[in-house]
N, C-alpha and C positions, 0 to 999 in steps of 0.2 A: 240578418236581423240586427247584429251588433252595429254594423255600419249605419243602418236605418236609425237606430237609437242615437248614435253619435250625431248624425245629421239633424235629427229632430231637436236635440239639445242645442246645437249651434243656432238653429232657426229660432228656438225660444229665446236664447240669450240675446240674439240680435234684434228681434222684433217683439219680444214679450208675449209670444204665443204659448198656450198651455201645452203641457206634455200629457199624453194619454198612455194608459196601460196597454200591454199586449192583450189583456183579458177583456174586461167589460169596456166597450167603446165609449160609454158615457162617464167613465171614471177617469179622473186626472191624477197623475202622480203628484202628491202634495210637495210643495217646495218650502224651504225655510225663508226667512226674511232676506238672507244673503244669496238665495238662488240655488242652493243645493237640494237635491231630493231629500225628503224628510223621512228618516228611518226611526224616529224616536217613538218610544212607547215601551210597553212590557209585552214580551212575546214568549210563547211556549213551544218547545219542540217535542213534547211528550207524545209517544207513539209506541205501539207494540212492534212496528217495523224494526228490524235489526240492521246493524251496519252491514254484515255479510248475510247472504241468502242461505236459507235451508237448502242443502245440496240436493234434496229430493225434488226441488222445484226446477233444477237445471238452469236454463237460460230464461225462464219466465219472470220477467221483471214487473209486468203490469197485469193485474187481474181485474175482472169486473166487480160490481157491487156484491153480487151473490157469492162469488168466490171469496171476496174479501171478508164478508160476514162469517163464512165457514172457517177461514184461517184465523179470524179473531177469536171464535169460540174455541178453537184448538190451541190457541196461544198458551204456552206454559205460564206466562206471567198472569194472564187473565184467570186461568184455572187456579193457580196457587193463591192469588189475591182473593178470589171469591171464597175459596175453601177456608181461608184463615183470616177472614175479616171481622169475625165476631169478637166480643170482649174477652179478655183473658180471665181465666179462673184464678182468683186470688189464693185458693187453697191447693193449687197444683204443686206437685213435688218438684224438686230441683232436677235439672237434666242429668241423665245417667252418664257415666264415663263413656266417651266416644260418641255421644249424641251430638250430631252437627246441626240438628234442627231445633235450636234452643231459643229462637226468637219468640217474643211474647205474643205478637199477632201481626197482621198485615195492615193495620190502620194507617201507619206512617208511609206505606208504599204508594207511590203515585206515578207509575211508569207510562200512563196512558192506556186506553182500551181499544183504540182503532188503528188500522193501518194508515200509513201516511198517504195522503191524496194530493196528487199534482196533476193539474189540467184534466181533472175528471177521471184519472186512472189511479188505481190503488197499487202501491208499491210493495213488493215482497222483500226488497232490500233497499238500503240507501245507496249502496254502490251501484252505479250504472255502467261503469267501465272498469274492468273487463266484463264481458257479457255474462260470465258465470256468477257474478256477484261476490267473488272472493278476492281478498287482498293477495296480490301476486308476489308473495314473499320469495326471496332468493335463498339459496343454500346458506349464505352468510347470515341471514336473519334467523334461520333455524339454529345455527350455532349460537347466536346471541341469546335466543330464548333458552337454550340448554344451559348456557353459562349463568344466566340470571337465576334459573331454578337451582343450580348448584350453590350459588353464592347467597341466595336469599335465605334468611334465617331469623333467629330470635335472640341473637347475642346482645343486641342493643337497639335503641330506637332508630339508628341510622340505617339498619337493614330493613326496616318495615316500609311498606308503601307510603307514598306521600299523603294519600287520603287518610290513612290511619293516624299519621302524624299531624293532620290538620294543616298541612302546608299549602296544598292546592286540592281542588276537588278530584275525586277519583274518576277513572274511566274517560278522561279527556273532556269532562263536562265544561271546563273553562276554555279548552282549546288552545290553539287551533290544531286540528279541526274541532269544532264544538259538537259534542255527541250527547244525545239523551241517555240518561241512566235510570236508576230505579225511582228517583224522586227529585224534587227541586230542579225541574227542567225549565225554569224561567230565566229570561234575560231582560235586562233593562238597557236600552240604548239611549245615550245622550250625545248630542253633537254640537259643534260650533264650526266656524270656518276652517279651523286648523286641526281639529282633533275629533275623533270618534271614541267614545268610551262605552264599552260593553261590560256591564256588571252581571256576573253569573250568580244566581241564587245559591247554588252549591258552593259552600265555603267562601261566599262573597268575594270570589276572584274577580279582579277588575283588569280588563285589557284596555290599554290606552293606545290607540292607533294614530300615528302621526300622518297627516296628509301632505303629499307632495314634498317628501323629505327623503334623505338618504339613510340607508341602514347604518347603524353604529358599527364600530370596529368589532370583529368577531371575538374579541376577548370578553365582551359583554354578552352574557347568556342569561337573560331573564327567565323566570319560571315559565312564562307563557310565550317565550320567544320574542323577537324584535319585529314588530309589525309596522309596515308602512303602507298607506293607502292612497288611492287616487280615484277620481270619478271618470268613468267612461260612459258618457251619456247619462242615463238614469241608474246606472249600476255602480256600486262601490266595489272596487277591486282592491284586495289586500294581499300583500306578499309578506310572508313571515319566514325569517331565517334565525340561525343562532339559538337553537333550543337548549335549555338547561340539560346537562348530561343525566341528571336524576329523573328527568321526564321521559326517558326513552321508552319505558314500559308503562302502559296505561291500561289498567284492568278494571272491568266491571262485570257484573253478572251477565249483562247482555252482550258483551264483546271484550276482546282483548286486542290491543294495538301496540305494535312496535314501531316507534318513530324516532330514529336516531337524531342526534344533535346536528348532523350534517344535512338533514332533510330540508326541503322547501315546501311550504303549503301556500297555495294560491286560492283565496276565497273570493266569492262574488255574492253580493247582497243586492237583490232586486225586488222592489215592491211590485207584486204581480196583481194585487187588488187591494181594496181598502183594509182587509183583515189578514193579509198574508205577505210575508217576505219569503222569496225563494232563495234559500241558502245553498250555494254550490261550492264545492271545493275539489282541488286536485292536489295530490301528494306526489312529490318527486324525490327519489334518491336512487341513483343507479346501483348502489351497493346493496341496499336493503330490499329492493324490489326488482323483478324482471321487466317491469314497465311502470310508467306512472299510472295512478288509478284515481278515479273520480266518483263523487257521490253527490246526491241532491237531497235536501231535507226541507220540508215546509215549516216555517216559523209562523204560528198563528197568533193573532192579537188576543190578549186576554185582559179582562178588566180586574182580575184578581190582583191584590197587592203583592209586593215582594216582601217576604219575611226574613228577618235576620237569621243567619245560620248560626247554630249554637256550638259548632265544633271549635275547639281551641286547644292549645298545647297543654293545658292543665287537665284535659279530659282523663277521667280515671280509667278508661278502657285500656289505654296503652300500658300503664303500670300493671294492670290485670293480665294482659297478654304476656308481658315479659315475666311477671311473677309466676304465671302458670308454667312457662317454659322452665324456670328455675326448679319448680317443684317436680316437673317431669324428669328433669335431669337427675335430681336427687334420688328419685325412686328407681332409676335404672342401674 
């Protein structure tokens, strides 16, 4: 199929013929004025599908519509959001010591309500390889997780996750790979002949992908890695190297991901129909994983605007977190 796409692109380039999607035969992949497939717009990846599969589902990647509705009803995110979506009681007492459920309500949560749908099948995980839908961590990755847990603390802001510090979005929402989290799962794509810009709504992270370029020297380690793209037919292929060392551990309520600075992420963006981009990625690192692993996520077009994210380094939550740690230390 990839060779077909490449040949179709060459035919269009030579003779000005339209390009057609693999899906609807009457739909053409839109092109920019300079002939590149047009990925521009605002897209959402919100879904209750998780990166890794519930182990109880084994190797079942695709379910039918009836099974999908049942899994959606059972989704912890849907259950919690529905149970806690009412207005907050202004007269409620403060949370008790040790109470971890101190959020005011679930109004701000927007993780999606449906399983991801690709080619008419509903996905139980984004991971498609390995077949069990799990990240194939190596023993070295297990050691890295353990060391992170030992070192992570409350001695200063540098020990706190980047999301708490408002440096980048949490849970790898800015990517790569770009993963949906609890809310702000929108992306705006802008492109020209030489660059693709992907603006993540979460923490307004902006990835600038250079087209047909070489990677910078590995002494440069941007927060979102060093991304270089190329067109293969109607698919944008992006390779990212040289990840920032503080981006190795990416946590969200829906998933946790260890991606060391030595990893390579290969992404593929393909317009599958008028309202969908199929986002595919493969992660490689021979030390962190026993094999490379791959996932697929549908990005759906949305007419909703992108809102400015309010997180900033002056956020009073971080001083509160550190102040609470100092008080706990004083009481021990």
